[in-house]
Structure formats: structure tokens, C-alpha cells
C-alpha positions, 0 to 999 in steps of 0.5 A: 450506498455511500461507497461501491466497495464496503469499508470497514470500521474506524475513524478514517473510514468514518470520515470517508463515509461522511465525504461520500454522503456529502458528495451524494449523486456527484460521487461514483464507485468509491471505495477501491484503491483506484477509480475505474474509468471507461476504456480500462483507465484506472486513476488514483491520488496519494498525498504525502505531507511533511511531518505526517508522512516524512521528515526532511531530517530523515530523507533527502529531497529526491527520496521524498519525491520517489517515496511519494510517487512510489506510494501512489503507483502502488495503488495501480499495482493493487488493481493489476493495472499498467502505469501510464502517467503521473501528475504532481501537485506540489506545495512548498515553503519559500525557503525551498528554492528551484534547485530543491524542487528539482531534486524532489521532481527527480525523485518523482521522475525516477519512480515513474521511469522505473515502471514505464510511466511519464510525468505529464503535468501537475501544479505548483503552489507556495505552502507552509510545508512541503507536500505532494499530491501525486495522481497516477493513471494506468490501464487494465483490461481486467482490474482486480478490486478489493471486494472479490475474495471468496471462502476457500481462497488462500491469502498471500502476501508478497515480499517481506513486511516490517522494514519501513516500520523498523526505520521509523522506530529507529528514527523515533527512538533517536537512532540511525536505522539500518541501511536496509530499513532506511531503503525500505522506508525511502524507496518503496518499490511498487509491484506493478509487474507482480500485480499484473501477473497476479491478475492473470493468475486469477486473483480474486481480491487485492490491495497494497499494504500501506496501513499495515497487514493487520489493518489492510487484511481487515479492509479486504475482509470488509470489502469482500464481506468475508472472513480472513484468517491470518496466521502471524507465524507465517508472515514473511518478516524483513531482516531489518525487523528483528533488532527493532522488535527486540528493542520494544519486546515484541515478536518480530511477526507481530511488529511486521504485521502492525507496520505500515508503508511496506507497499507489498501486495496482499492478495486472495487467490483460488485454492489451486493457484499454485498448480495452475499459476501462469507467469511463473518467471514473474511470480518467482522474482518477488517471493509470495507467501501464503499466510492464511485463508478466506472463510465465511465468518466475517471479519479479520482473525489474527492467530498465533499458533492457532490462538486468536490475538489482537493487533491493529494497523495504522489509521490516520484519525485514530 
């Protein structure tokens, strides 16, 4: 078995499978949002590269640091872990001076402090462009993986989707994004407390929406060996989406489902979740919307008004 958690189709996952094969017995328990280590420790690494994940003419340096750390911390939320520590390997061209590097790290520190974590180390190197590899460490007494969804579970998503894509679409079209859309892109909020509450409420599988709902729901279905039916008309849409979706002639829910980097939580929960859920105060802080169900028939089934539709999320190598 190349990965402990099965991966779905696509060029990016094909490369991950090849890396797993190359590691052979040196690799262990691959395929989830985090690595699960002894004594409840969870670890994850996320890479943010200039020109791929961000541009300096779109974001200031502090925002770049926050965004990179927030994205990495979101992986801890996805497994119902509490954040403990952050390390940053930072590469930058010589044109970025110490004050600029300090601004990047203030952003990292702000994101870490917001969830009760500390920045405990890292590395610094010169490079051709700005890049941050952010490693996060957390702890969980009962981590939630991608592979536990069961037929009959409900499919839920937190918050609202598409705001980050709305900002990206505006920039790529040469427009200034709305303040709300820009904030969604620049300042992702990792749902740590919500992830913990969902774990206590009986979540059977969970991941964070980084590649877009349409892609990540497929990832969860593949990992669990089940089918997911997602009803697009139920998808909670960020208010910033409407104008950008109209500009390309796409229904707002479809636009939102295909957009990545919202860092909301996609979770499967038992059918009686609403009746027995604990931590109602925490769960009430971030809206949760039921958008579908888990079935025996494998794969992802996106529907609109009961009819199947086709969509795709983000793949780095597609």
C-alpha cells in the first residue's frame, strides 16, 4: 500500500503515489491532512511559493506570512487537533531586507497567536523568490481522519465558500477585489475550535477545503471508499461571489464549489448529529450547512436540482 489513506485520481495524487513508492518502507501512514505521531502529536507542512500561491503586488508581506501560517494551521483543524507550535523555513531573494522579513514573520506570529500556538524555530535561506514552508505541530486525543465516512452520514461544510476565488478572479481580470473577498484570500481563519468541537460531536471524516469543495469532496470519498452526493444548491455562498460569478456567467454556487483556499471544514457526521451534538455554543459561532449525504456508490456525485453536473476543483499538476 503506497498510502495508508487511499488517494483519488489526478496528476497531483499520481505524483504523491510515486513519492510513496520511492520512499518504500521509509514512509509510513501517508495520505491524511496530518501525520499522526505517538502521544497524540499531529504534524503537517504546507508550502507557500511566490507566483504560485500569492503575489506581492496583491498582498503585503505581513498578509503573506499570515496566509501561509493560516493555511498550515488549517490542517490541524481538519484532524481535530489543538495547535501547539509552528516552525517556518523561509527563502527570500536578497532584495528583501531584514525589515521585510520581519513583516512576513509578524504575519506568521499573528496567525499562530490567534490559535494559541507559538513560533518555535525554522530556517532562513536566500532563494530566487519568496517562499515559506510552514510546519505545524498539534495534539489530539481522538484525531479525525479522511477515511471514516459511512453510508448514511450527512455531509456538512462550515462557513461560506468562494470568497477567496472571488478575490483571485478579480485580480486576474485586472480589477480590485472587494474588501471582503480580499480578506478571505489574505487572512484565512483556521477553524481549530470548530474542528475540536466536531470531533467531540462524532465526526466520522474531515478535511479542510483547500483545493475547492468539488475536488476535496472527491478526495474524502476516495479516502473513505464511499460515495458523496453534494447538492450544489445547498452550498453556502460567500456574499463576495455574486459579482464575480456573474462576470463569467456562472451560477454562484458552482463558482463557489470550484474555488479553492477557503480553508473551511468539510465533514461527515452521523445522521443524528443535530439531535445529539455537544458544544452547541462553539458550533453556533461558525455556521454549519448540510450539503449532502454519504452513499454506498463510490465517487463524488455533484447535483443541481436532482440532476448530475460536472465540476472540478484545483490540482497543482493538472
